[in-house]
C-alpha positions in Angstrom: 96.9 53.6 138.9 94.8 56.5 139.9 92.8 58.2 137.2 95.1 61.4 137.6 98.4 59.2 137.1 96.9 57.8 134.1 96.2 61.1 132.7 99.8 62.5 133.3 101.3 59.2 131.9 99.1 59.5 128.8 100.3 63.0 128.2 103.6 62.1 128.6 103.3 59.2 126.2 101.7 61.5 123.7 104.1 64.3 124.0 107.2 62.0 123.8 107.1 61.2 120.3 106.1 64.7 119.4 109.5 66.1 121.4 111.6 63.4 119.4 110.0 64.6 116.1 110.7 68.0 116.8 114.3 67.4 117.9 114.9 65.2 114.8 114.0 68.0 112.8 116.3 70.6 114.2 119.1 68.1 114.4 118.3 67.2 110.7 119.2 70.4 109.0 121.7 70.3 106.5 124.6 72.7 106.8 125.7 72.1 103.3 122.5 73.1 101.8 122.6 70.3 99.4 118.8 70.5 98.5 119.0 74.2 97.8 122.2 73.4 95.6 120.2 70.6 93.6 117.6 72.9 92.8 120.2 75.7 91.6 122.4 73.4 89.6 119.1 72.3 87.8 117.4 75.8 87.4 120.2 78.2 87.2 121.7 79.0 83.7 125.2 80.9 83.5 125.7 83.7 81.2 128.9 85.1 80.1 131.1 82.8 82.2 129.1 83.2 85.3 129.1 87.0 85.0 125.3 86.9 85.1 122.8 84.1 85.6 119.1 83.4 84.1 116.6 81.4 86.4 114.1 79.0 84.9 111.3 79.8 87.5 109.2 77.5 85.4 111.5 74.7 86.4 111.3 76.0 90.2 107.5 76.0 89.8 107.7 72.2 88.6 109.8 71.5 91.8 107.9 73.4 93.7 107.5 70.6 96.4 111.4 70.4 96.8 111.6 74.0 97.3 108.9 74.3 100.0 111.0 71.2 101.9 114.0 73.1 101.6 112.2 76.3 102.9 110.7 74.4 105.6 114.1 73.1 106.7 115.1 76.8 106.9 112.4 77.7 109.1 112.5 74.8 111.4 115.9 76.1 112.8 115.5 77.7 116.1 116.9 80.8 117.3 119.0 78.7 119.8 120.3 76.5 117.0 121.3 79.6 114.9 123.0 81.4 117.6 125.2 78.5 118.5 126.6 78.2 114.9 130.0 79.9 113.8 129.9 83.4 111.8 130.3 82.1 108.6 127.4 79.4 108.9 125.2 81.9 110.1 125.9 84.2 107.2 125.8 81.3 104.8 122.2 80.6 106.2 120.6 84.1 105.9 122.1 84.2 102.3 120.4 81.2 101.3 117.3 82.1 103.1 117.2 85.4 101.3 117.7 83.8 97.8 115.3 80.9 98.1 112.6 82.8 99.6 112.7 85.5 97.0 112.4 82.7 94.3 109.1 81.5 96.4 108.0 85.0 96.4 108.4 85.2 92.5 106.6 81.8 91.9 103.6 83.1 94.1 102.6 85.2 90.8 104.7 83.4 88.3 104.1 83.3 85.2 102.2 86.6 85.0 105.1 88.6 86.1 107.6 90.9 84.2 109.6 92.2 87.6 109.6 91.7 91.1 108.4 95.2 91.6 105.1 94.1 90.1 104.6 92.5 93.3 104.5 96.0 95.1 103.0 99.3 94.1 103.5 103.0 94.5 102.9 102.4 98.3 104.2 99.5 99.3 107.5 97.4 98.5 107.8 93.7 97.7 110.7 93.4 100.1 108.7 94.7 103.2 106.1 92.3 104.3 106.4 90.0 107.1 105.7 86.6 105.3 108.9 84.6 106.0 108.7 82.2 108.8 112.5 82.4 110.1 114.0 82.2 113.3 111.0 82.0 115.5 109.1 84.7 113.8 107.8 86.2 110.5 110.4 88.4 108.8 110.4 90.2 105.7 113.0 90.0 102.6 114.3 93.5 104.1 114.5 92.0 107.5 117.0 89.1 106.2 119.1 91.5 104.0 119.3 94.8 106.2 118.5 94.3 109.7 120.7 90.5 109.8 123.1 90.6 106.9 123.8 94.0 107.0 123.8 94.7 110.7 126.5 96.6 111.9 129.0 94.5 114.1 127.7 91.1 113.0 129.2 90.7 109.4 130.2 94.0 108.1 130.7 92.3 104.7 129.9 94.4 101.7 130.2 91.5 99.6 126.7 90.3 100.7 125.3 92.6 97.6 126.8 90.4 95.3 125.4 87.2 97.0 121.6 88.2 97.6 119.8 88.2 94.5 116.4 90.1 94.1 115.3 88.3 90.8 116.1 91.3 88.3 118.6 91.3 85.3 120.2 94.1 87.3 121.2 92.3 90.2 124.2 90.2 90.6 124.1 86.6 89.5 122.2 84.0 91.6 124.8 81.7 92.4 124.5 78.2 90.8 125.0 76.5 94.4 124.1 77.2 97.8 126.7 79.3 100.1 128.4 76.8 102.8 130.4 78.1 105.7 133.6 75.8 104.8 133.8 77.6 101.4 132.0 81.0 102.1 134.9 83.4 101.6 136.2 81.9 98.4 132.1 82.0 97.1 131.9 85.6 97.9 134.8 86.6 96.3 134.0 84.7 93.2 130.5 86.4 93.5 132.3 89.8 93.6 134.8 89.3 90.8 132.1 87.7 88.4 129.8 90.9 89.0 132.9 93.5 88.6 133.7 91.4 85.3 130.5 92.4 83.6 131.2 95.2 81.8 127.1 95.5 81.2 127.1 96.5 84.7 130.5 97.9 85.7 132.8 99.4 83.4 135.5 102.1 82.6 133.9 104.7 80.1 136.9 105.7 77.9 135.0 108.5 76.0 134.0 110.2 79.3 137.1 109.1 81.5 134.8 107.9 84.3 133.9 104.7 85.9 130.4 103.7 85.5 129.4 101.4 88.2 126.0 99.6 89.0 123.5 101.5 91.3 124.0 99.0 93.6 127.2 101.0 94.8 125.1 104.3 95.0 122.6 102.9 97.2 124.8 101.0 99.4 128.0 102.8 99.0 128.5 103.3 102.9 128.9 99.2 103.2 132.2 99.7 101.2 133.7 102.3 103.7 133.6 99.8 106.7 137.2 98.7 106.3 136.3 95.3 105.0 140.1 93.7 104.4 141.4 97.2 104.4 139.0 98.6 102.1 137.4 102.0 103.3 136.2 103.7 100.2 134.0 102.7 97.2 137.1 104.1 95.0 139.6 101.8 96.7 137.1 98.8 96.3 137.0 99.5 92.5 140.7 99.9 92.4 141.1 96.1 93.2 139.2 95.2 90.3 140.9 97.9 87.7 141.9 94.9 85.4 138.3 93.7 85.1 137.0 97.3 84.7 139.2 99.0 81.9 141.6 97.6 79.3 144.3 100.2 78.8 147.1 99.9 81.3 146.9 103.7 81.9 143.2 103.4 82.8 143.7 100.7 85.0 146.4 102.6 86.9 143.9 105.7 87.1 141.4 103.4 88.7 143.7 101.9 91.4 144.8 105.5 92.1 141.1 106.4 92.9 141.6 109.4 90.4 138.7 108.9 88.3 135.0 110.1 88.5 132.4 107.5 89.3 128.8 107.7 87.8 126.2 105.0 88.5 124.3 103.4 85.8 120.4 102.7 85.6 119.2 99.5 87.3 117.5 96.9 85.3 114.4 95.7 87.3 113.1 93.1 84.5 112.9 89.4 85.9 115.9 87.5 85.2 113.8 84.4 83.8 115.1 82.1 81.5 112.0 81.4 79.3 
């Protein structure tokens, strides 16, 4: 065997285990996100029957190694693998990624943190830095939410706003289990129902004769006009939850008919911490 041949043989011998390892990692990704579910069930506390949740960030900090292993599994997924998945699997993946990396972001400064906004400043946002290794590059939380999940023509699903969690009391609840493709529609519907049932964040004000909704609907009202499930306006979306928003039958009918004024409540950016 010549020297050149030996070199080629040695290079191939060294590369083969590496290729097998990388291939095994890609194949090992768990589409049920069981590791994330285990962490959520352990560290998310339900309030008011799931209308809201608190997060035990101290518990997540103690389980940082398990969280990192899950985040690494997300980061190991290639763009080619992701592109080959069904729509629901991609949507569940991105939603879980947003929520898991948000928890990791909080842990970088926990417990000396009262709000996720403390991670930013007057001139910067905690959602804009590109620090997340995902799909072959570095992305921000804003990239995952706005450039991926809200990208027109990909999902066009306003329920994303009840699924992603920004680590704040004003946010819809961090779900106590991972989103999975086979149950995604049911999970998203339940997230919407839970949030719309929470009278601290969405309600009919009898005294003022108006709907008072979360500021989310002000910021992202356009997403509720895309025709998802035949809904083409925010009023029509709210009408589907009339029974959750009001008590009196007459008020419920007004909401269903879209004949009520809508106002938006202040958003509570305090950390949704269980301590």
